[in-house]
ZAPA-598814 format. One record per atom (N, C-alpha, C, O): residue in one letter; x, y, z. Coordinates in steps of 0.02 Angstrom, whole numbers, padded with zeros to 5 digits, always signed. Layout:
<rs>
AXYZ...
</rs>
This chain:
<rs>
M+03183-04285-00732M+03139-04333-00729M+03108-04357-00660M+03146-04379-00617P+03045-04353-00648P+03021-04370-00578P+03049-04443-00567P+03073-04484-00606Q+03037-04445-00489Q+03071-04506-00455Q+03028-04554-00480Q+02971-04536-00493L+03048-04619-00490L+03010-04676-00518L+02973-04712-00464L+02915-04730-00470Q+03019-04724-00400Q+02993-04762-00354Q+02971-04712-00302Q+03007-04669-00276L+02903-04725-00289L+02868-04682-00237L+02850-04719-00169L+02820-04773-00171K+02867-04693-00117K+02841-04718-00050K+02778-04697-00030K+02754-04645-00052P+02748-04733+00012P+02693-04705+00031P+02705-04647+00089P+02756-04640+00122F+02646-04607+00091F+02649-04547+00145F+02660-04563+00208F+02697-04532+00246G+02621-04623+00224G+02618-04650+00292G+02591-04725+00292G+02603-04761+00243S+02556-04747+00341S+02516-04803+00341S+02442-04792+00356S+02410-04841+00375H+02414-04738+00350H+02343-04723+00364H+02323-04662+00322H+02363-04616+00312G+02268-04662+00300G+02236-04601+00263G+02256-04609+00178G+02254-04660+00145K+02270-04558+00162K+02290-04556+00085K+02362-04559+00083K+02399-04515+00104T+02379-04615+00058T+02448-04636+00071T+02486-04627-00004T+02548-04628-00006H+02454-04620-00054H+02476-04592-00118H+02434-04551-00153H+02373-04559-00150K+02462-04503-00190K+02423-04460-00232K+02474-04445-00296K+02522-04407-00290I+02460-04472-00345I+02498-04459-00409I+02456-04439-00464I+02409-04476-00478T+02465-04388-00496T+02436-04346-00546T+02478-04353-00601T+02533-04381-00595P+02458-04332-00653P+02494-04320-00721P+02553-04265-00706P+02612-04276-00719A+02534-04217-00684A+02576-04160-00653A+02632-04181-00617A+02689-04162-00632S+02620-04219-00570S+02674-04243-00511S+02710-04296-00560S+02771-04288-00561A+02687-04343-00596A+02724-04390-00636A+02761-04370-00694A+02802-04408-00719G+02749-04313-00716G+02774-04283-00775G+02758-04315-00837G+02799-04324-00882W+02696-04332-00839W+02660-04370-00908W+02594-04330-00914W+02581-04276-00889R+02551-04370-00956R+02482-04328-00981R+02419-04368-00964R+02363-04343-00968Y+02432-04438-00941Y+02359-04466-00950Y+02348-04499-00871Y+02296-04483-00841V+02388-04538-00842V+02365-04581-00788V+02375-04544-00707V+02421-04509-00688G+02329-04561-00679G+02328-04540-00602G+02316-04599-00552G+02279-04647-00567F+02345-04595-00498F+02335-04647-00446F+02338-04626-00377F+02385-04593-00354S+02283-04647-00342S+02288-04633-00268S+02268-04691-00220S+02230-04736-00240L+02290-04691-00167L+02284-04752-00120L+02251-04723-00051L+02270-04669-00027Y+02210-04755-00028Y+02183-04744+00036Y+02185-04797+00079Y+02157-04847+00056R+02210-04803+00134R+02206-04851+00187R+02168-04827+00252R+02194-04786+00290L+02108-04853+00261L+02061-04821+00303L+02045-04873+00360L+02051-04933+00349R+02026-04849+00421R+02003-04894+00466R+01926-04898+00476R+01898-04848+00453A+01892-04936+00501A+01817-04955+00497A+01782-04872+00521A+01807-04844+00569G+01734-04846+00489G+01702-04790+00503G+01734-04730+00467G+01700-04679+00466E+01796-04730+00437E+01820-04676+00411E+01799-04662+00344E+01780-04711+00312K+01798-04605+00315K+01764-04587+00261K+01827-04552+00202K+01878-04520+00213A+01799-04575+00138A+01847-04537+00088A+01794-04508+00032A+01739-04536+00026A+01809-04460-00001A+01769-04434-00054A+01816-04395-00109A+01870-04369-00096E+01786-04398-00166E+01821-04349-00213E+01777-04341-00279E+01737-04383-00300P+01789-04287-00305P+01756-04271-00371P+01803-04300-00434P+01864-04294-00435T+01767-04329-00481T+01815-04345-00533T+01832-04299-00578T+01876-04317-00618G+01808-04236-00584G+01828-04188-00630G+01831-04212-00698G+01783-04243-00720T+01886-04202-00739T+01887-04226-00800T+01909-04295-00819T+01909-04319-00876N+01929-04329-00755N+01947-04394-00759N+01884-04454-00755N+01832-04440-00726E+01893-04504-00778E+01851-04563-00754E+01905-04601-00706E+01967-04598-00710V+01864-04638-00658V+01895-04674-00614V+01871-04743-00602V+01811-04756-00607I+01915-04791-00586I+01894-04855-00556I+01922-04859-00485I+01980-04847-00467L+01868-04878-00446L+01885-04879-00368L+01893-04962-00368L+01849-05002-00386V+01946-04975-00348V+01965-05046-00331V+01982-05069-00260V+02035-05057-00232M+01928-05105-00231M+01937-05130-00162M+01997-05179-00157M+01987-05240-00157V+02056-05154-00153V+02109-05203-00134V+02099-05247-00076V+02107-05307-00081E+02083-05219-00024E+02076-05257+00039E+02002-05222+00072E+01983-05165+00060G+01972-05263+00109G+01916-05232+00151G+01850-05226+00115G+01834-05251+00062K+01813-05186+00157K+01735-05170+00131K+01726-05096+00142K+01754-05061+00184A+01681-05075+00094A+01664-05000+00105A+01587-04982+00067A+01567-05005+00014Q+01561-04946+00099Q+01490-04929+00080Q+01508-04863+00024Q+01538-04812+00039I+01485-04880-00033I+01505-04831-00085I+01439-04791-00118I+01388-04823-00131T+01445-04726-00129T+01392-04684-00165T+01435-04656-00215T+01489-04632-00199A+01412-04656-00282A+01441-04624-00340A+01396-04603-00394A+01345-04634-00407A+01412-04554-00424A+01377-04541-00492A+01294-04539-00469A+01249-04557-00508G+01281-04513-00399G+01205-04508-00395G+01178-04571-00365G+01119-04571-00348Q+01215-04626-00355Q+01177-04698-00335Q+01226-04723-00285Q+01286-04711-00282D+01183-04765-00240D+01212-04801-00183D+01224-04868-00215D+01181-04904-00240W+01288-04880-00211W+01307-04952-00238W+01312-05007-00179W+01334-05063-00194G+01292-04993-00112G+01295-05027-00070G+01370-05048-00045G+01415-05009-00060V+01385-05099-00011V+01433-05115+00021V+01482-05160-00039V+01460-05210-00067L+01538-05136-00048L+01587-05176-00098L+01645-05197-00059L+01674-05167-00013G+01660-05259-00088G+01717-05292-00060G+01711-05351-00012G+01668-05353+00032D+01756-05399-00022D+01750-05466+00024D+01815-05489+00029D+01823-05540+00062R+01874-05457+00000R+01942-05494+00005R+01974-05447+00064R+01984-05386+00062M+01986-05493+00117M+02008-05452+00172M+02083-05453+00165M+02111-05411+00200D+02122-05492+00128D+02185-05496+00116D+02206-05505+00043D+02194-05558+00014V+02237-05454+00012V+02249-05459-00063V+02272-05533-00084V+02259-05560-00138F+02309-05560-00034F+02343-05624-00064F+02300-05681-00053F+02328-05736-00056E+02228-05679-00037E+02183-05725-00046E+02169-05735-00134E+02133-05779-00159K+02197-05694-00164K+02188-05696-00238K+02111-05708-00270K+02101-05742-00320T+02070-05680-00241T+01993-05692-00251T+01984-05628-00305T+02026-05583-00311P+01933-05632-00335P+01920-05571-00379P+01906-05504-00335P+01878-05509-00281P+01924-05452-00356P+01912-05383-00324P+01848-05360-00348P+01825-05369-00404H+01817-05326-00295H+01761-05287-00311H+01779-05209-00335H+01821-05179-00300C+01751-05176-00390C+01776-05126-00408C+01712-05083-00435C+01656-05107-00443L+01727-05023-00445L+01666-04965-00465L+01697-04911-00522L+01739-04869-00510Y+01669-04921-00576Y+01682-04865-00626Y+01638-04810-00610Y+01578-04815-00599V+01677-04751-00610V+01645-04686-00606V+01669-04647-00665V+01728-04643-00681P+01614-04615-00700P+01631-04571-00757P+01655-04503-00737P+01652-04486-00678N+01677-04467-00779N+01705-04403-00772N+01647-04360-00760N+01592-04382-00775D+01654-04292-00730D+01607-04250-00708D+01560-04286-00658D+01499-04277-00665S+01579-04317-00618S+01538-04346-00564S+01580-04348-00497S+01630-04314-00489D+01556-04388-00451D+01584-04383-00386D+01584-04462-00348D+01546-04507-00365W+01623-04466-00308W+01613-04531-00261W+01627-04513-00184W+01661-04466-00163S+01598-04554-00153S+01612-04557-00079S+01604-04619-00051S+01561-04654-00078L+01637-04644+00002L+01636-04705+00037L+01649-04707+00106L+01692-04669+00128V+01615-04751+00150V+01625-04760+00216V+01660-04830+00225V+01635-04880+00199A+01714-04835+00260A+01739-04900+00270A+01695-04942+00323A+01678-04922+00379Q+01682-04994+00299Q+01644-05043+00348Q+01691-05082+00390Q+01673-05101+00446T+01751-05097+00367T+01808-05128+00396T+01873-05089+00380T+01872-05042+00340D+01932-05109+00412D+01985-05083+00386D+01990-05106+00316D+01973-05162+00298C+02017-05054+00274C+02016-05067+00201C+02070-05020+00165C+02094-04966+00183T+02081-05057+00108T+02124-05029+00066T+02095-05007-00009T+02081-05051-00050V+02089-04949-00023V+02061-04930-00086V+02100-04892-00141V+02126-04838-00125A+02106-04916-00203A+02143-04892-00255A+02100-04837-00297A+02041-04849-00311V+02128-04784-00315V+02087-04738-00356V+02122-04740-00424V+02174-04708-00426C+02106-04769-00475C+02135-04761-00533C+02105-04709-00585C+02046-04709-00603A+02144-04673-00602A+02118-04617-00648A+02147-04600-00714A+02208-04602-00721A+02107-04581-00764A+02133-04565-00834A+02078-04518-00857A+02022-04515-00831P+02101-04480-00914P+02046-04430-00942P+01987-04466-00968P+01993-04512-01008G+01923-04442-00943G+01862-04464-00968G+01836-04433-01031G+01862-04383-01055K+01786-04462-01058K+01758-04442-01122K+01676-04437-01125K+01640-04418-01171S+01657-04464-01053S+01581-04471-01052S+01555-04521-01102S+01502-04514-01133G+01599-04574-01108G+01568-04623-01165G+01548-04684-01118G+01531-04736-01146H+01549-04682-01062H+01525-04749-01022H+01492-04723-00964H+01510-04668-00942G+01445-04757-00936G+01409-04739-00873G+01432-04789-00812G+01456-04846-00821S+01423-04764-00762S+01446-04797-00697S+01415-04867-00695S+01356-04883-00708R+01470-04907-00676R+01452-04981-00660R+01489-05015-00611R+01541-04988-00594K+01475-05065-00586K+01511-05111-00548K+01554-05157-00592K+01536-05181-00645I+01608-05165-00566I+01658-05219-00606I+01680-05276-00555I+01708-05260-00502G+01664-05347-00573G+01693-05393-00528G+01642-05391-00461G+01608-05341-00448P+01644-05445-00426P+01690-05501-00437P+01666-05550-00492P+01705-05589-00520D+01598-05546-00506D+01582-05585-00564D+01609-05570-00624D+01608-05510-00635G+01635-05608-00673G+01666-05599-00733G+01742-05592-00730G+01778-05590-00780I+01765-05590-00666I+01844-05593-00664I+01870-05656-00634I+01856-05678-00579T+01912-05683-00679T+01931-05750-00663T+02009-05751-00664T+02041-05734-00714L+02035-05772-00609L+02114-05774-00604L+02138-05827-00656L+02116-05885-00660T+02184-05800-00694T+02209-05836-00756T+02278-05845-00755T+02312-05798-00732Q+02306-05898-00775Q+02375-05914-00779Q+02408-05888-00838Q+02382-05904-00892R+02469-05845-00838R+02503-05831-00893R+02576-05843-00885R+02606-05829-00833G+02606-05871-00940G+02675-05891-00936G+02679-05954-00913G+02628-05985-00897E+02746-05983-00909E+02765-06049-00876E+02824-06046-00849E+02861-05999-00864G+02844-06095-00803G+02905-06110-00769G+02905-06055-00720G+02853-06038-00693S+02967-06024-00706S+02991-05980-00666S+02957-05897-00700S+02965-05841-00675N+02921-05914-00757N+02887-05840-00780N+02810-05844-00772N+02771-05803-00797T+02789-05904-00730T+02720-05904-00718T+02694-05856-00669T+02719-05851-00613R+02641-05819-00690R+02599-05772-00638R+02531-05788-00663R+02513-05829-00705F+02489-05735-00614F+02417-05753-00616F+02384-05677-00614F+02396-05631-00575I+02332-05680-00675I+02299-05620-00675I+02235-05612-00664I+02194-05657-00677N+02216-05548-00636N+02146-05534-00620N+02128-05477-00674N+02141-05420-00656N+02104-05484-00726N+02084-05437-00774N+02026-05389-00757N+01969-05406-00775I+02034-05331-00725I+01977-05289-00700I+01951-05256-00761I+01891-05266-00773A+01992-05210-00812A+01967-05178-00859A+02023-05170-00911A+02053-05117-00921M+02033-05222-00940M+02088-05226-00998M+02039-05210-01070M+01980-05194-01071E+02081-05221-01122E+02052-05198-01186E+01988-05237-01209E+01949-05214-01250A+01982-05295-01179A+01924-05334-01201A+01864-05317-01166A+01810-05334-01189E+01870-05277-01101E+01818-05256-01061E+01800-05186-01087E+01840-05140-01078D+01742-05176-01118D+01719-05104-01145D+01688-05072-01089D+01629-05056-01088Y+01735-05061-01036Y+01702-05023-00982Y+01712-04942-00972Y+01673-04904-00944C+01774-04928-01002C+01796-04866-00992C+01814-04829-01051C+01818-04860-01104D+01827-04763-01049D+01853-04719-01117D+01937-04720-01119D+01966-04708-01172S+01971-04735-01060S+02034-04721-01071S+02073-04777-01027S+02127-04794-01052L+02056-04807-00971L+02092-04844-00921L+02088-04907-00942L+02041-04932-00971L+02149-04938-00924L+02166-05006-00929L+02189-05035-00861L+02247-05019-00847V+02157-05075-00816V+02174-05096-00749V+02180-05164-00752V+02138-05196-00785T+02236-05200-00716T+02236-05266-00702T+02263-05291-00636T+02292-05247-00606E+02261-05343-00607E+02299-05352-00553E+02339-05419-00577E+02320-05458-00621V+02401-05421-00538V+02451-05479-00556V+02480-05500-00490V+02499-05461-00447F+02482-05569-00486F+02515-05601-00434F+02567-05652-00455F+02554-05701-00490T+02630-05635-00432T+02686-05672-00445T+02708-05710-00397T+02726-05686-00344P+02711-05781-00410P+02740-05822-00349P+02801-05810-00329P+02833-05780-00373A+02837-05823-00268A+02897-05811-00245A+02946-05856-00292A+02936-05915-00306G+02997-05821-00312G+03041-05848-00364G+03040-05834-00425G+03087-05844-00463N+02981-05808-00442N+02962-05797-00519N+02968-05723-00542N+02978-05677-00503W+02961-05715-00617W+02959-05655-00643W+02896-05636-00670W+02855-05680-00683S+02880-05571-00680S+02827-05547-00713S+02843-05488-00745S+02894-05455-00734S+02791-05471-00793S+02807-05411-00837S+02872-05420-00883S+02913-05377-00900Y+02869-05492-00901Y+02931-05525-00932Y+02907-05576-00987Y+02850-05599-00981P+02947-05596-01042P+03001-05548-01064P+02980-05474-01063P+02922-05455-01073S+03031-05437-01050S+03027-05366-01052S+03009-05335-01118S+03037-05345-01172H+02951-05292-01104H+02914-05267-01161H+02913-05181-01145H+02925-05156-01091R+02897-05151-01199R+02889-05080-01192R+02817-05060-01227R+02792-05097-01269H+02785-04999-01206H+02722-04969-01241H+02732-04905-01240H+02692-04868-01211D+02788-04880-01273D+02799-04804-01268D+02798-04762-01334D+02825-04706-01334E+02767-04786-01390E+02769-04750-01440E+02690-04759-01471E+02655-04808-01460D+02673-04706-01509D+02596-04708-01527D+02597-04728-01603D+02590-04687-01649D+02605-04791-01611D+02608-04812-01670D+02568-04882-01692D+02597-04930-01717Y+02505-04879-01678Y+02459-04920-01676Y+02456-04957-01746Y+02468-04918-01792P+02444-05014-01765P+02451-05067-01729P+02506-05103-01698P+02501-05151-01661N+02568-05071-01719N+02629-05101-01697N+02653-05094-01627N+02692-05135-01603I+02630-05040-01593I+02643-05024-01534I+02596-04967-01506I+02578-04923-01546T+02577-04964-01442T+02537-04906-01417T+02577-04865-01355T+02618-04891-01318Y+02558-04802-01352Y+02587-04755-01302Y+02544-04771-01235Y+02484-04757-01236L+02572-04799-01178L+02527-04810-01124L+02585-04789-01074L+02643-04809-01075E+02554-04741-01027E+02593-04732-00966E+02564-04798-00919E+02519-04837-00934E+02611-04799-00849E+02586-04842-00820E+02618-04838-00748E+02676-04821-00738T+02565-04860-00691T+02599-04865-00631T+02592-04933-00600T+02544-04966-00619Y+02631-04958-00558Y+02621-05019-00524Y+02620-05000-00453Y+02665-04969-00425Y+02561-05025-00423Y+02555-05023-00343Y+02582-05095-00321Y+02559-05145-00347H+02620-05097-00282H+02667-05169-00257H+02635-05182-00191H+02614-05133-00160R+02631-05241-00166R+02625-05273-00111R+02673-05341-00108R+02699-05373-00154I+02673-05348-00043I+02735-05412-00034I+02711-05453+00012I+02693-05428+00065N+02708-05511+00005N+02695-05558+00055N+02752-05615+00074N+02767-05658+00032P+02779-05615+00128P+02760-05571+00194P+02793-05503+00180P+02842-05493+00143A+02751-05449+00222A+02763-05383+00210A+02825-05348+00212A+02838-05296+00183Q+02872-05393+00260Q+02932-05362+00273Q+02983-05381+00212Q+03043-05369+00218G+02960-05411+00155G+03007-05421+00104G+03015-05376+00054G+03002-05318+00070F+03034-05386-00005F+03052-05341-00063F+03046-05374-00128F+03045-05436-00130A+03042-05344-00176A+03051-05373-00248A+03084-05322-00294A+03091-05263-00278L+03102-05347-00347L+03144-05298-00391L+03101-05272-00456L+03058-05306-00484Q+03116-05216-00473Q+03086-05194-00532Q+03131-05150-00574Q+03153-05098-00549R+03145-05165-00631R+03196-05128-00676R+03160-05095-00723R+03114-05127-00748V+03170-05028-00744V+03135-04983-00791V+03190-04958-00834V+03230-04916-00812Y+03194-04981-00898Y+03249-04967-00937Y+03236-04955-01012Y+03186-04982-01037T+03275-04918-01050T+03269-04921-01119T+03326-04950-01157T+03384-04952-01134E+03309-04970-01213E+03360-05008-01243E+03423-04968-01260E+03475-05000-01265D+03422-04900-01271D+03474-04862-01281D+03511-04842-01205D+03558-04803-01204G+03491-04866-01159G+03518-04839-01099G+03509-04779-01070G+03536-04764-01017S+03472-04743-01102S+03450-04665-01074S+03421-04665-01006S+03432-04620-00966L+03377-04727-00991L+03346-04731-00929L+03359-04800-00910L+03346-04846-00949D+03389-04811-00844D+03389-04882-00825D+03405-04878-00745D+03459-04864-00719E+03341-04896-00712E+03340-04894-00644E+03317-04967-00614E+03265-04995-00634V+03352-04989-00573V+03336-05047-00538V+03312-05032-00476V+03349-04993-00446M+03257-05051-00443M+03222-05027-00387M+03206-05090-00330M+03177-05140-00350A+03224-05086-00270A+03198-05140-00234A+03139-05101-00190A+03145-05060-00144V+03074-05133-00225V+03013-05107-00198V+02993-05154-00147V+03003-05215-00149Q+02959-05115-00096Q+02926-05137-00023Q+02859-05135-00033Q+02834-05113-00084D+02824-05161+00018D+02747-05159+00020D+02726-05096+00016D+02755-05052+00049H+02677-05084-00022H+02638-05022-00030H+02682-04964-00081H+02656-04912-00102D+02738-04979-00093D+02770-04931-00155D+02735-04929-00218D+02697-04976-00233V+02743-04885-00253V+02718-04867-00306V+02771-04857-00366V+02816-04817-00351V+02775-04882-00427V+02829-04875-00467V+02798-04838-00538V+02753-04866-00570L+02825-04779-00556L+02802-04744-00620L+02852-04782-00681L+02913-04787-00680V+02807-04807-00731V+02846-04821-00796V+02815-04776-00851V+02762-04790-00879P+02857-04715-00867P+02833-04668-00914P+02862-04696-00976P+02837-04671-01026R+02911-04743-00990R+02933-04762-01046R+02986-04833-01030R+03007-04848-00974G+02999-04865-01082G+03043-04918-01084G+03019-04982-01053G+02960-04986-01035H+03058-05030-01045H+03038-05085-01019H+03046-05098-00946H+03091-05067-00916H+03009-05141-00914H+02988-05135-00841H+02974-05208-00814H+02917-05221-00795P+03018-05250-00811P+03009-05322-00782P+03016-05317-00704P+03044-05273-00672C+02982-05374-00680C+02990-05374-00600C+03007-05445-00582C+02985-05490-00617G+03043-05458-00532G+03051-05513-00500G+03041-05522-00433G+03059-05478-00394A+03016-05572-00414A+03007-05602-00335A+03057-05641-00310A+03066-05698-00334P+03093-05618-00263P+03146-05676-00223P+03116-05728-00199P+03055-05727-00186H+03149-05772-00191H+03127-05842-00154H+03107-05821-00086H+03142-05788-00047G+03042-05844-00073G+03015-05827+00001G+02967-05774+00007G+02942-05760+00062F+02951-05736-00058F+02913-05675-00051F+02867-05672-00112F+02895-05673-00167E+02805-05669-00110E+02758-05670-00148E+02751-05588-00181E+02756-05541-00143L+02742-05580-00241L+02720-05511-00261L+02654-05497-00288L+02633-05540-00327Y+02618-05451-00276Y+02559-05434-00308Y+02583-05358-00338Y+02630-05324-00317Y+02540-05341-00390Y+02535-05269-00414Y+02472-05255-00448Y+02445-05298-00482L+02448-05195-00441L+02397-05165-00474L+02428-05123-00527L+02462-05074-00513N+02415-05145-00592N+02433-05094-00656N+02367-05052-00670N+02308-05069-00673V+02398-04991-00678V+02351-04942-00704V+02377-04916-00771V+02435-04899-00767M+02350-04909-00829M+02384-04887-00892M+02330-04843-00935M+02269-04850-00935A+02363-04804-00966A+02312-04764-01006A+02353-04722-01053A+02407-04701-01032G+02331-04707-01119G+02363-04663-01165G+02312-04633-01221G+02251-04635-01212P+02337-04608-01274P+02287-04582-01323P+02242-04641-01354P+02190-04626-01383L+02256-04690-01351L+02210-04741-01373L+02209-04807-01333L+02260-04839-01319R+02146-04825-01316R+02140-04886-01265R+02155-04949-01303R+02108-04986-01319K+02212-04963-01317K+02236-05021-01348K+02300-05040-01307K+02338-04995-01289W+02315-05106-01291W+02379-05129-01265W+02422-05169-01319W+02413-05228-01332R+02467-05131-01348R+02505-05164-01396R+02585-05143-01372R+02603-05087-01355F+02622-05198-01376F+02700-05186-01348F+02739-05215-01386F+02716-05255-01427Q+02809-05204-01382Q+02862-05233-01418Q+02905-05247-01362Q+02910-05214-01311A+02941-05309-01381A+02984-05348-01337A+03049-05316-01339A+03061-05288-01392D+03101-05312-01289D+03162-05301-01297D+03190-05344-01342D+03170-05402-01341P+03238-05327-01386P+03262-05378-01437P+03307-05433-01406P+03312-05490-01429A+03341-05408-01346A+03374-05458-01310A+03350-05518-01277A+03385-05566-01259V+03285-05510-01270V+03243-05563-01246V+03190-05578-01294V+03150-05621-01275D+03182-05552-01352D+03124-05577-01391D+03124-05645-01408D+03071-05670-01427F+03182-05682-01403F+03172-05764-01417F+03130-05795-01367F+03110-05852-01376L+03115-05762-01315L+03086-05792-01256L+02999-05781-01258L+02959-05809-01220M+02983-05734-01311M+02914-05714-01315M+02874-05780-01350M+02900-05810-01397P+02816-05796-01324P+02769-05852-01356P+02771-05835-01427P+02768-05775-01443K+02777-05878-01469K+02763-05876-01535K+02693-05903-01574K+02688-05899-01635
</rs>
């Protein structure tokens, strides 16, 4: 099985490139660019649809034959303001020129020519609390099931306060048995505040055939091919992650680990 915790290639340029082939699965792709002002990036979408997420900074973007202007106004992801994003369908292309230092995520999954290119956010994205107590976290939904923007992609941002847990109670979405559960591969792009810290993520199955606990650092990506995948932020360190999910059906249905099912909201 491919390694689940992926370190960035470096601190500049294209620092992550995850494909279904490299991840050993079928649907989700994820790339990350960290650019300086004036630098460029461009890619064809091919058979994939993509969502470009301006994690930080500003860029002039052209995509699907249209100039979309300068997108982005969040200079630090931990400002927690809604992101500027752009959906680009399959059989198209995109290019950008960084207007400031910027971090741009490229979220990819199979496209079906079912949706046109469009801006997503910041309007219509509202930071929303989920959970309570030490399970409180805050969500920016970019393109989840309620947003009919995509053919396959499900994309969201999560901010977890220091000392709290998220993606918890532990749950899995690794079987194609709708409406009980859906098969969704998932990537986590992690950021830590302050950046020298760490957070914990466990990826495990109930039968123990997969059980890895990772100390994730700033800009790491974790692959979740199956199983449960909770995250914990130590005291003093705030956690952000960008989730990308996709599978054969664009529905998010999950089942809790029986060991923690009593914690699920009823």
